[in-house]
N, C-alpha and C positions, 0 to 999 in steps of 0.2 A: 789253650784258649788260641793260640797260634796256627795250630792245626786246623779248628777249625774256620780261620781267617782263610788260610792253604785252599780249606773247599771251597767256600766259597767267589775266592780269587778266580780258582778254577772253572768251575760252573760258569760264570760270568765271561769269561774268557773265549770258553767254547760257546757258548750260545751266541755272543757277539760276532765271530768269526764265522759262524757260519751263515749268519744275516747277511756278513760282507761280504761272501761271498757270493751267496746267491746275487745278489744287488749290483757286483762285478762283471758277475757273468752277462748280468739283463745289460750295462753298459757294451760289453764290447760287441754285442751280437748288431746285427744290422738295425739301424733304429728303425722303427714301425710308428704310423700316427697312433696318439691313445684312441682307446676303445671303449664304451661304456661294455664294462663286462665285470662281474661279482668276484672272478678270478685273477687277482693282479700278483699270485705268486707271495712271497715272505716277505716283509718290509721290516723296518725296523723303525718302530713307529709306540715306544715306551710308555707308559703311565705309571705317574709316582702315587705310591699309598703311603698312606700315615696310619695308623689307629694305634687302637686299647681294648683288652677285652678282659676277660676271667681266665685263668690259668689252675684247672683241677687237678691234684696226680690222685694217683689210683696205683695205689703197691700195697704191701704187705703193712706197711707202718700206719695204725688208725682202723686199720678196719675190724679192730674189737670194740669199739671207741663207740659207744652209741650216740656221740653226740658230732660226730663224723658224719658226714654227708656231701655229695658234689656242689653243695650250695656253700660251702664254705671254704670259699673261692679266693683269690687275689690279682689285684690287680700284674696285667703283664701289657707289654708295647708292641708294636710289632711294624716294621719297615717292609715296603715291597716296591721292587719294580716287575710290570707286566706288558707283557708284548704281545699281540694277536697275530696267530697263526696262519689261521683261516676265519669265516665267520662264523663258527663256531667251537674252534680252537684257544684257548690263550695258553701262555708261558706266562710263568710266574714265579720270581725269583724272592724269596722272602727271608727275614730274619724275624726272632723273636726271642725280647727280654722281659723276664719275671721271678718271681723270688714265690716257693711253697712253701710255706708253715704250717708245722701240724702237731698238737699238743693233744699227748692219750690224757686220759681223765682215770683211767681203771686203775687198781690199787695193786695189780701183781706187776704188768708192766712199764706203765706211768711214765712210757718212753716221748722226745719230742724229737723233732726236728724243721731246720731251714734250709734251705736248699737254692741257691742261686742256680736258673736255668736260660742256657743261651741257644737257640736252635738255628739254624739255617741250612737251606734246600731249595727245592724247584718244586714246580707241582705243576701238573698239566688240570686242565678246567674244560668243561662240554655245558655248553648253553640250550643245549635245545635247537638250534637254531631251523632243525628240519623237521620240525612239527609245527614250530611258532611261527605267527604274522609277522614280516620283517621290518614293519612299522611300530615297532613295540619298546616301551621306554623300562620295562623290566626284563629281567634277566634271571630265571634260574638256574641253578648249576651244579654238578656236580663234580669233586674234586679229588686227584690221586697223587702221590707226589713220595720223595726220597728225600730226607731231610737228616743231618748231622745236629746232636747237640751234646754238650760241655755241662756239667751238674756240679755243683760245690757244695756237699752236703755236709753240715753239721750239727752240734746237736749242744744241749745246756746242761752240765751237768753241776758248776761250780755258781755259786753265789758271788755277791760282791768282793769276799773277804778271804773266798777261796774252800771254803767249806761244799762237801759233796753233799748232794741232794740224797736225802734219804727218808723213802716217802711211805706214812706208814699208813694201816687202815682206818684210821675216825679221821683219814683225807689231809693231815697234816703234814708239813715236809719238815723234817730233824736233821742236827747235824750227826746222828747216829742210827745205827740199823735199830728196827723194834723189836732184834732179837739177842741186841748186844748184850754184855752182862751188866755193861755201867749204861745199859739205856737211859738209865732213871736222870745222867746228868746230860742227857742232848738239850740240846738247846733249840728252838725254834727258828726257823730261817722261812726267807722267802725268795721266791724265787728275781732275776734280774732279767729274764728273757735276752739275755746276752750268750750268742751259739759258740762258745769260745774253743768246742773241743771238734778239732778234723773226726771223722766216724773212722775213717782209715786207720788213726793213729793208733786206735784199741784193739784193733786186729781179734774181733770177738770170733772169725771164722775161720782165722788162720791166711785169710787173703792179700794180708801185707797191705804193699800203700798202691792198688790197682788205680788204673787208669780208670779220672772220670769222666771219659767220651764215650759215646757209641750214636747206633745209628739207631730210624724210626721210620714206620712206614706211617703217614697221612692219611688221612680218607677222611672226605666230606663233603657237605652240600654248603648251599645258602640261595641270596637273591643280591642283585646288583641291580641299583636305580640309578636311571641316567636324570642328572640335574641340569644340566648345563651343556651345551656342546661339547666343556673341556673337565666338566668334573662330573664324579663318579661316586654314590655314596655303597655300601659292601658291607652286607652282614653274612657272618661265616662261623660255620660249626667244625674242628678239626676233631677226630679223635685218633690219635699215633700212638703206633703198635712201638714197642719199645723194644729191643735188643739182647736188653740188659734188664738184670734184676736186683743191681746192685745202689739204684740210687739211692734206698732208704738202709743200706746196708744189713737187709734181712733179706734171706735167699730160703727156700729147703731145707737145704743142707745147717742152716743153724738150729740151734738146741736148744729148749728150754721154752719158757714162754714167747721167745722170740723168733719159735720156728715160725718159716711165711707157706706159702704155697710154690705150687710148679709155673707159675703163669708170672712174663716180665713185667716191668713197669710199662704204666700207661699213662698218658696224659691229656687229657681235655681242652682245646681254647675254644671259647666264644669270644667272639671278637666282630667288634663294628667300626670300618675304614673309610675315608676319605682319598678319592684317588683321584688324580690331577694329570690332566693330558698332554703332553710333552709336543706332539706334533705342530707344526705351524698349521694353520687352518687354510683349508683348501678353498679356491675360487671356485664358484660354484658358475660351471659354462655350461648347462644343461639345457637350457633353449635353445644354442645353435651345434652346430656340425664342428669339432672340434679341430678337424682340417681348413679351414679358415680363418684361426685365430692363432696368437702366437698362446708360446707358455704363458702369458700374463693374463690370458684372456680379452687379448685387444684385436680389432680385428684388422687382418693382413693387408687390406686395400677400401679405398671407399666404395661398399657392394649397394647395388642397386633393389630399392626396395619397393615396387612398382606398384602391389596396393595396397601400401601403407599398414600392414600386420604386425608387423616389430621382426619377421622373419627376412633376411634376406632373398631374393629369387632366386640365385643360386642353389639353397637349403631350401625351395618354398615348393611343399608338393600339392600344395591348394591356391595355384597363382590366382589373381584375379578378387579373393576373396572381397566381399564389399566391407566398404571403410568402417570401422568401429564396432565388428563383429570381432566379439574373442575367439580367438586362434588356441591351441595346441601347441609343443613346441615342432612339431611338423611347418604349421601354419596352415592348419586344416581347421576350419570352422567347429566349436566343442560339441558333441552330442551328446549331450549328458544320459540317455534312455538306450543307446545304442542302435536307434532302430532305423539308421539311414537319414533319417532328418536331423540336419545340424538344427542345433536350437534357435536361432534367429528366426528359422520359414517354420518351425515345428508346435503345430496347433495344441501338442498333447507332449510337451517336455520330458514328462518322467510317465509313461505309459506304460502300462503294468507288464507288457510282453512286447518283442518285437514284431508279430503280426500287426501290420499299421496299416491305414486306406492312404489316398492320394498324399493325405494333410500331416499324415503323422500322428493319428489318432488310431487309437488301439481299437480292433476290429471283435466283436462279439463273434460266439461261434457259427452264428448263423450265415454272417458276413463270411467270413472265414470257408467256411463249406460253399455258399454260393460260387467264391472265385476260385474254386476249387474248379466246380463244374464247369465255369466259361472256359477255362484252360484246358476242360480234357475235353470239351465238343471241339467235333469238327468245323459246327455253324455256329452263329452268333446266336442267343435267345433272348427274351425278357418275357415278363411278365409276374404277378406277386404269385402265382399259388403253386405250387411244389408241383404239381403234376405237367404244367406247362415242362419245366425241366427235365420229367422223367418225358415226356415226349420228344424233348428236344432230342435226349441220348440216344430214342430211337431212332429217331432224322440221323442222327450221326453214326450210328451202324457200319461198318463199312461193309460189313454183308449186303447189304443195300445199295453199294455200288458209287457212293455218293450222289443219286439221283434222287429225283420229287420223292416224296409222301403224300398218298390219295386217302382220300375216307371221304362220307358221310359226315354234313352240319344239321344241326336242328336250334334253332334259335331257343334260346332262354324262354320267350314269352311262348312259342309252342308250345313248351315241354309242359308249362304250368295250366296249360289246357284239356294234357292226359288224363286219362283214366288209369285205374290202378291195375288194370292187366296191361296197358301200354307202357306205364313205367314198367313193369316186371317183364316186360319184354326188352325193354331197353339193356336195364340191368343182367340180362341174362347172356351180353354181349362182353367177350371180357374184353376187350380191347377200348372202354368207355375211356372218355378224356373230358375230363372239365380245361377251356381253354377262355383266358383273359386276354381276348384281344382291341385293339383302335374302337372295335365300332359294338363292344358289348359284351357279354359271358353266353356261352354255348356249348353244348359239349359236339363230340367229334366220336366218329362212332368207326372205329377200323385203320387201318396202317400197313397200306397195301403200296407194293414198289409197279408195281401194274394198275392202270387205270380203271381197264375194261372189270377189274375185279373188285371195284371200288362202286362201280356204273352198276352191276348186278345187286351190291349190298344193297344200294338204292331201291333195286325191285323187290329185292326180298324185305326191304323193311314196308314198302308203297304196297306191297301183298297184304299185309297187316295194318293199314290206314294210317301210316305215320308217312308225313312227305319230308323230304330233305333236300339239299343241295350239295352237289360234287365241288369237293376241295380239294387242292393240292397244299403242301407246304409252302412256307414262305421264307427271304433269304432272314428274316428275325425272328425265325421260329413259331410263327403265329400262321395264320390260314387263309388262302384265297379262294376267290370263287376259278372254277376252271370249266369251260365247255368240252368239250370230248367232239368230233365230227362224226358226222350221220354215220359215215360206214360204221366207225367204232360203236357206236349208241346200237346199231341195228345191227353187229353181230354180238355185240354182249348182251343184246334182248335174246337171240338166236341162242345162246348156250345157257342160258337161263331156263328158257322155257323147253330144252332138250334135259335139264337138271345138270350140266355141264360144271354146274359152279361147285362140285360135292366139296372142295376147299373150303368152302365157308361154312362146313357143317362142323368142323371142329372147335370156330369160336363160339357155340355154343352148348360146349360140349357140359358136363357134370363139374360146379365149380361151385365156391363159397363167398359169401362178404358179412363184413357185419354192421347191422345197423344202428348206428349211435344211438337215431331214436329218433322221432317220430313229433316231431313242433309245431304249435299252432302260429308261433311266431317266428324270425330268422335269427338265429345265434353270429355273433359279431365274427367274423370271418380272422381275427386275429386271434382268436381262441384255439384254431386250426392250420395256422402257421406253419406250425415246423413238423407239424403231422405227415406232409408228407403224403398220405392216400385217401382222403375225404372228399368227395365228391357230394354238393346240395341240389336235391332234386325236388322241386315246389311242382306238387302235380294241382290237378283241377278239385280235390277233396280239400284244398287249401293246408293241409298238413308238409311241412317241407321235411322231406328224409335227407339225411346224411349218412352216408354209406361210404364203407372204405373200398379201394378194389376189391380185386376179385384175387380167392387164393386155390391152385387147385388139390391142396391139401385140409384137412376139417383139423387137423394138427394145428397149420399153420394160422386157421382163420379161429379157432381155440384162445392162441396164445394170445393172437390180437385184442379179442376179445377183456382178456386178463387186464391187460395194459389200460385199454381204456374205459374199465371198475375202476382201475387204481387212480386214475387219473379225473376221477370224480362224475363220467358218465356212468350211474346203476341201472338205467334201461339199455343198455346196449345188449343186442341177443343177433345171432348167427342167423341167415338166409341161404338158402342153396336153389341155387337153377341148373336148368337140365334142358334143351331140345326147344329153346326159345322161349320158355316160362320159369318162373316159381316153382317150387315142390316144397314141400313137406320136408322137413327133417326126418321123420320116419322113413317115406319115400327115399331120402337118402341114405339111408343105411344108420341113421343114426340109433339111438337107444333115446327114447325122450322121456323123461319121469314126467312131463305135466305136458299132457296132450292139449290142454287148453290152449298151451301158449306154442304148440309146433300149428303156427295155422299161414297162410299167404294173402292175408289179404292186412294192412295195416288198420291200429285205431291211435288214437292221440298215445306216445308215449313219450315223456318227456322227462321222465327220473333223473333229477343231479343231484352230486353229492352238495345241499345246499351248504356245508360247513367250510366247501370249496371256493363261496361266493362272500366275498368283502366289498367293501366304502371305503373307497381313499377319497384323499384331496389333492387333484393334482395342481400342485403349486405352479407350473410354469414349466416350457420344453422350448429347449434351445438346442440350434444347429454349431455354433460352438462355443467362443468365454460366454463367458454369466459376466453384463452389467456387473461393476460393484457395487453399484445402490443396489440391486437385485438382490446381490449375496449377500451383500448385510441385513435382508428384511428374512432371505430365507436361514441364518445363523440367528435371527433374533425368534424364529418359529421355533426349534428346535426338534430333533428328530427325523430328520431329511431325511429322505434314500433318495440317491440317484440312480435310475436304471435306462438301460441302452437298448432300443428299441427298432424294429429291424428296417424300420424307413430312415434309421440314422440320426436319429436323433435324442437328446440325454433329456429324462421326462425328473423330474423330482418331487415325489410322492410324500405322504406324509403316511405315517403307519396307518395301517388295516384296521378296519371297525367291523367290529360284529354288528351293527345295527346302526339303522339312518339318524337315527338321534346323535347318536354320540358321533357321527362323520359331521352332521353339522352343525354341533357345536365346536371340530374344527376349522370345517370353513369359516365361520364368522370370526375364529380366531385369524385366520389368514388376512382376512378382507380388514378386519381391523391394523391390521401390521401395516397394509399401504399394498397388499398384495393383490393386485386387482385382478389378474389372471391366472389366480385362484376360482377350478370349479370343482365341482365331482362329480368322480367318475366309479364306475364299479371293476371288480377283479375274480376272476375265475382263475383258480389255478395257476394263480402269478403273470395271467393275460389280462393286460386291459381292456376294458370294454366299456360301451355305456352306462350310464345310473341307471336310464330305463332298462336294459338291455339286465342289470343286476338285480333291481327288481322285479321283474319277469320272473330270472329264476329262484330267485328268492320267497315270492308270492307276496310284496309288499308294496303290491302296484295302486293299492287306495292312501298309501303313505306320502303326507306332502313333502317336497325335498325342493328345495332350491336350486333353479336352473340357470344356467349361462344366460344371459343378455342377452 
C-alpha cells in the first residue's frame, strides 16, 4: 500500500511543481495589463470531487458461472482533484476504493473471491470544446490515463469451526469429499462468508508470494453538468485494462478446472460524483476597460461620464448617446438585428435581414432592386413603371457622352384614337417606351443623341398621319418639350426628303413582341409592377393591348410567352413586325400550325387563368407601427397575413377565397369585430387588384358585393 501512496505523492508533486513554475515565470516577466482572452496559460485552479459507483471485476473467476454478469457489482468510492489545463482539456488526479466479491455456483469449481481494490492515478479529459457552443452547461467528455492499483485477494475455504468446504453434486457443502471412503460420515456445513485464506498462501500454481500491485490503462467517457458557479455533477464510465492476471490467482498456466484465458484482469467502474470549485470567485469587470480599474474592480479615478450611459468617456466609443438608451460594454446603443439602426430609433427592431430603408425597416426585393438601379445610374430617375427605369439606364449610358436624349412623344389620349394600323406602326418601332410623367402617361419613340434624328423621326411618323412632339430628357429621367432652331429644322427636313435618314430604318427591322392580351377593360397596373417590360396601348377600337418590349430573337420571344402563360395569361401570343408594319408569323419565317391565329388584326382576347384570381379581405394598411387596439382586433380575426407592397406599406389580408360569397362572409366577420377599415379586394397571381377588376376577370360582374363607403 505504501508504494501506491508514494506514486500518488509523486504525481501530485510533479503536477503542482509544473503549475507553480508556470505561475512564477509569469510573475517574473514585465507586468502587462490584463486583456480579454481565452488563452490565459495553465493556472492552479483545483476542483475537489467526491463520488461513488459500482465496481465490476472481469477476470477468470466467475466466467463459467451463469449467474455472474456485470450487474453483480459492488459499491466503490472515489476521491479526485481536477485542474483545468485549457478550455478543452482537464487533468484529474484520483483514487478509487472498493471491494469485489465473486461466488461461483458451479459444482466442479465452486470458487469464491473477495478482494480489496485500491487505485490511484491521473487521467486527461477532452470535452469537445472545439465543436460545442461556449455557453453550454453540459460537457460530454472522453478520458484516458494511467493508474496504479493494489489488490488484497482472499478466499473463504473454512467455516467457523475450522472445517474445510467440500462441494457435492447435490448442491450441499459437507466436511468430507463426495468421493472419500468415509463420505457417509460427512457432516453438513454452512458458509460463514469470512474470507480468511490469502490466495498467495495456497501457492496453487507455484507463483509464491507475488506482489499484489500492478498498473492499468483506464479509458472512459461521461457527462459533466454545471449546477452552480462552484458545483458540478459528473457521471463517468471507465474501463481499466490491467497489466496483471493474478487478481483472482488464476492464469492461463493454471491447471484443471482452474485454467484461465490469456487476457489480463480488467475492471469496470461506473460512478457519479459531485465536484466543488476551490477557486476564489472572479470579480466581473466586463463592462469597463480593465486599464482604468484596479485589481479589485474599483475605478482608479473619478472618471467623467458625459452622456450618463454608465460607460466613462475615456472608454465610450459612442459618446453623446441619448439618456436612458440601453448601451453595450463600449457605450454604443444596442442594435439587436445588426442592421445599423440602434433599437431606440429602429422602426423594426427585429428586421429579417440587414437590407433596410432609412427607418430600419426590411426592404422587399423590389425596393432593393430599385435602390440598386438608382445607385447604378449616373442621373436620377423616377416613375412607377419599370420601363421608366430602363429608359433612364439608356440615358445614363457612358456611350451617349452624358448629353441629352431626344425622341418624339405621343400623348395617351392621342393613342386611344388610333386605328389598328397606326398601333401596328407604333409597335413596329423597337424603341417605344411608356413614360409616367408629372402631366400623365405618354409614349416616347426614339432615343437619339442628336436632335436632328429626332426631327426626322417626327417627320417619318407625320408621313403616316401620326402627329408627335419633340422632347428631350429631363434631369429627373422624364421628358420635356424641346423646340429646334429654324435652321436645324430646315436641314432635317432637307435630309429626310433626300432619304439621308437611312439610319432610322434599322429601328423597324424584323423583331417580335408578346401580346399579353386584348381586353375590353384595363388591368390593374399592380399586376405588371415587377414584370418590367409591358406597355399598355388602348386604341380607337376600345381594346387595351398589353405588349412586351421587342425581341430580336424568336426564341427569346417564345421563352417570354411561356413565362406569361405560367403567370396565368392563357391568351398570350407572339406578334411580328418589320418595315413599319405588323406581319404574320408565317411571313416572319415561323411554322404556324393553326393558320386561323396567324393574323395582324386584333380581336378581343382576354383569356386568363381564373384559378389565379382570388378574393381577399383587406383588413388595413400601415406605414409604420400598428396601433395596439387594431393589433388586438387583427389577432381576434385570426389567420391574418401581412404583405409588404411596392408602395412601402404593409397590408394585412385575410386568407384567399375562391368565390365572392365566402369573401363576403369574412368581410362581415371583420366588420363585426370593429375592423372598420376592412374592405373587399381582389388578387391575381398574388398581386392586389380591385374587387371590380377581379369580378371582371372571373366573370362575376353580376354578383352582389359589399363596396367601401
